[in-house]
C-alpha positions in Angstrom: -9.7 3.6 1.1 -8.6 0.2 0.2 -5.3 -1.3 -0.8 -3.6 -4.2 -2.8 -0.4 -4.2 -0.8 -0.8 -7.9 0.3 -1.4 -9.2 -3.1 1.3 -7.0 -4.5 3.8 -8.4 -1.9 2.9 -11.9 -2.9 3.3 -11.1 -6.6 6.7 -9.7 -6.0 8.4 -12.8 -4.8 6.4 -13.2 -1.5 8.0 -10.1 0.0 7.4 -10.0 3.7 5.9 -7.0 5.6 9.2 -6.6 7.3 11.0 -6.4 3.8 8.5 -3.8 2.6 8.8 -1.8 5.8 12.6 -1.6 5.4 12.4 -0.5 1.8 10.1 2.4 2.7 11.6 3.3 6.1 8.7 2.5 8.4 8.1 -0.3 11.0 6.5 -3.7 10.2 3.6 -2.6 12.4 3.0 0.4 10.2 2.8 -1.9 7.0 0.4 -4.2 8.9 -1.9 -1.2 9.9 -1.8 0.1 6.3 -2.7 -3.3 4.9 -5.6 -3.7 7.1 -6.9 -0.2 6.4 -6.3 1.1 10.0 -3.8 3.7 8.9 -3.7 5.8 5.8 -0.2 6.6 4.6 1.0 10.0 3.8 1.1 10.7 0.0 4.9 10.5 0.1 4.7 7.0 1.8 2.1 5.9 -0.8 4.4 6.8 -3.7 7.2 5.1 -2.1 5.1 1.9 -1.8 4.0 2.1 -5.4 7.6 2.7 -6.4 8.7 -0.6 -4.6 6.3 -2.6 -6.6 6.9 -0.5 -9.9 3.2 0.1 -10.4 1.1 3.3 -10.6 -0.4 4.6 -7.3 -3.9 3.7 -8.2 -2.8 0.0 -8.6 -1.8 0.0 -4.9 -4.6 2.3 -3.4 -8.3 2.6 -4.2 -10.5 5.4 -3.0 -14.1 4.3 -2.7 -16.3 7.4 -3.1 -19.4 7.0 -0.9 -21.3 9.5 -3.1 -21.5 6.9 -5.9 -19.6 9.2 -8.3 -18.0 7.4 -11.2 -14.2 7.4 -11.3 
């Protein structure tokens, strides 16, 4: 799974990782891990992130199917 959190943060007034973390109720380290793909957020947290940026969930997270199935 990949994500666009970093680019969304910069597109929304250069929001810091700490600011995003505060808005979704997690630590900055959690946001860093999600951005780097080392941690997959819960579905609830994923929706919270999308809500912060006012975009659909699939604008934030992309699931790359290894089977080559078309989306």
